Structures are given as structure tokens and as C-alpha cells.
N, C-alpha and C positions, 0 to 999 in steps of 0.2 A: 557487341562492340566492334567498331571498325578496325581496319588494318593499322591505321596510324595510332589509334588508342593502344593496341597491343604492342606495336613496335616501339613506341615511346614510353611504355610502362606507365601510362597515365593512371590517375586516381579519380575517384568519384567522392563527392561529399554528400552525405545523407545525415540529416539531423545534426548538423555541425560536427560530424565525425568523418574524417578522411579514410576512405577505404581503398586499400592497395591491391594490386594484382599479386597473386602468389608467384614467386620466382622458382626457377628450376632448383636453385640452391636449397630451398626450403620445402621442396615437394615431398620428401619423406615424412616430415613432421605433419604437413597438411593432409596427405592422403590417408593417414591412419584415422583421422576424424572425418574426413570428407567422403571417403568411400562408402560407408553405410548410408550416408545421406544421399549421395549420388545414385546409388542403386535403388533406394526407396522413392526418390523423386521421379525416376523413369522419364526424364525430359519433360515433366509437367511442372511448370514454374508458376502455376496459378497460386493466388494467395491462400486458397483453401488447402492445397497440397503442401505448401510451405508450412502453414500452421500445423498440419498433421505431422509433418516430419519434425518440426521443432518440439512438439509435444512428446514424440517418441524418442528424440535424441537431444534433450535439453542441453546437457553438458557438451556434447560434440558441437552443437550449434554455437554455444558460447565460445568454445575453443577456436572454432573457425573465425569467429569475429575477432578474437584476440590476435590470431595470426595474420589478420588482414588490416589491423589498426595498431595504434600505439597504446591502446587501453588493455587493462587486464581482465581476467575472468570475473572478478568481483564487481567491476564496473558494469559488465553486461548482465550479470545476475541481478543487480539492482534494477537495471532498466527492465529486464524481463519480469521482475516481480511488481514493479510499480506502473509500468506502461507497456503492456504486452504488444499493443499495436505498433508502438515505436520500435520495439525489438524486432518484430516481424518485418517492418519496413527496412531496418538496417540489415537484417539477415538476407532479405530479398536482394538488396544491393550487393552484398557480399557474393551471392550466387551470380548475379548479372555480371559483375566485374570479372569473375573467374569462371565464366560460362564455358570456356574452352575445356576446363576440367570436367564439368558436369555434363557436357554434351557427348562425352565418350560413349561408344557403343559397348554395352555390357556383353552382348552375345559374341561380338568380335573378340573381346578380350579373353573370354574364357575358352572359346573353341579353337582359336588359332594359337597353338603352342609352337614357339619358334626358339631357336638357339640365340636369337639376337638379344643383346643386353643394352643398357644405357650407354655403356662404353662404345658399342657399335654405332649408336646414334650420334654420340659425341664425335667419334672418329670420322664419321661420314661428313658431319658439318665442318670439322677441322680440315678435312681434305678439300672442302669447298671454300676455305679461307677464313672460317670463323675461328676465334680463339677460345680455349677452354674457359678462362676466367669470364669472358663475355657471355658464353653460353650459360654459365651458372647464374648470371644476372638477368638473363632473359625472363620475361614473364612466361608462364607455361603456354599461354596462347601464342606468343611470338615464337617460342621454341617449336611448337607444332607446325606453324606456318612456314618457318624457315626450313624445317625438315621436308615439308611437302615441296617447297620451291627447289630445294637442292635435289630432290628426287626427280622432279620435272626436268631440271637442268641436266641431270645425268642421262635421263631417257633421250632428251634432244641430242645430246652429245653422241650417244650410241647410234641414234638414227642417222646423224650426219656421217659418222664413220662407216656405217653399214652401206651407205650409198657408194662410197669410194671402194669398199670391199666388193660390192656387187659388180661395179664396173671392172674391177681388177680380175675377178673370177668368172664373169659372165654367168651369174647365178640365174637359175630358173625363176621366171617372173612369179609364178604361183607360190613357190616356196619362199621367195623374198617377201611377198605381201603377207603371208602367214607369219613370218618372222617379225615384220614391222608391227603388225597388229598385236602380237604378244608383248612387244615392248611398251605399247601404249596403255596396257592394262594396269 
């Protein structure tokens, strides 16, 4: 989905069902069901892989559909039992609408232990002018993109200030270039 889709928290209609993006406010509910599916999908969104995942995680797939729509689990259980292809189509749309969640890198999540928390991410965005209430209402994809943009903004700000510092302290060119490269990572 494109940046405007994420930023405006737009929806998609599939089989007359409006599918919403997951918001940061509901991420804790979402992730308990989505995480096993995300790990098993391994960024493979083919129909065959989605069918396999739905077979292995029927209830979780139904619950993700309920969290992304106004319909309850019984509604999706009925569709799953009467028209499996329609359910797969709906579930594929749920994944596509919330692809920012499913595209997360598993290896990166497990290997990089940090002391950062959600509060740190919120505080960083707040320091850049976002409001707590607004952040909670961001789609997860918009949240990630705003966080990346704020990080780029912070890096650019540091680079701008470092130029003034260099001039002020007559820093060694080689050391300064090494410093600026480390900021761009």
C-alpha cells in the first residue's frame, strides 16, 4: 500500500466487507494472533502459502479478520466453512492492508535486544511534534513510516549541527567524515 493509504488510514473492500488497517491502539490484541501467522508466512504472500497458513491457524486467521472488520468470528467461520476461496480472498486482503506488520524482519526482531520500549518510540515522535492520542490512532504502517521519517529528520539535524561544530573546533577532515558516515547508518 502507498504512503497516502497508510497516512489516511484508508480501508479496502473485499467481497462487500470493509477491511481496516490495524491501529497502534490495538496492536497488542492484533499481534497475539498475527505473530504466528507472520512468522509462518515468511514474507510469502502467495495464495498457496496463505491457504497453508489458514489451515494451520484457522482460529487466528478468523480473529485477525474480526479485528480488521466489523464482523465477528462466527461470521468468518461461516464463510470459511461454506466458501473457503472467499475466506482466503478476504484474509489475503487483511494481510495486504496490514502488510507493514507482516513485512517485519523476524531475524532482526529476535537478534537485536535493546532497552528501547514503545514509550521510547512514542516519546521520540512526541519530541518531533506528534501527540500521544494521535499516535495511538495511527495505522501500524503509518506509525513505522513516521518513526523512520523522524529518525531521518534527527540525523539531518545532527549533521547540520555537526557542520557548525566542525567549523568551530577545526576538526580533522578524516575524523569528521567518519563521524558523518556513522550518522547516516
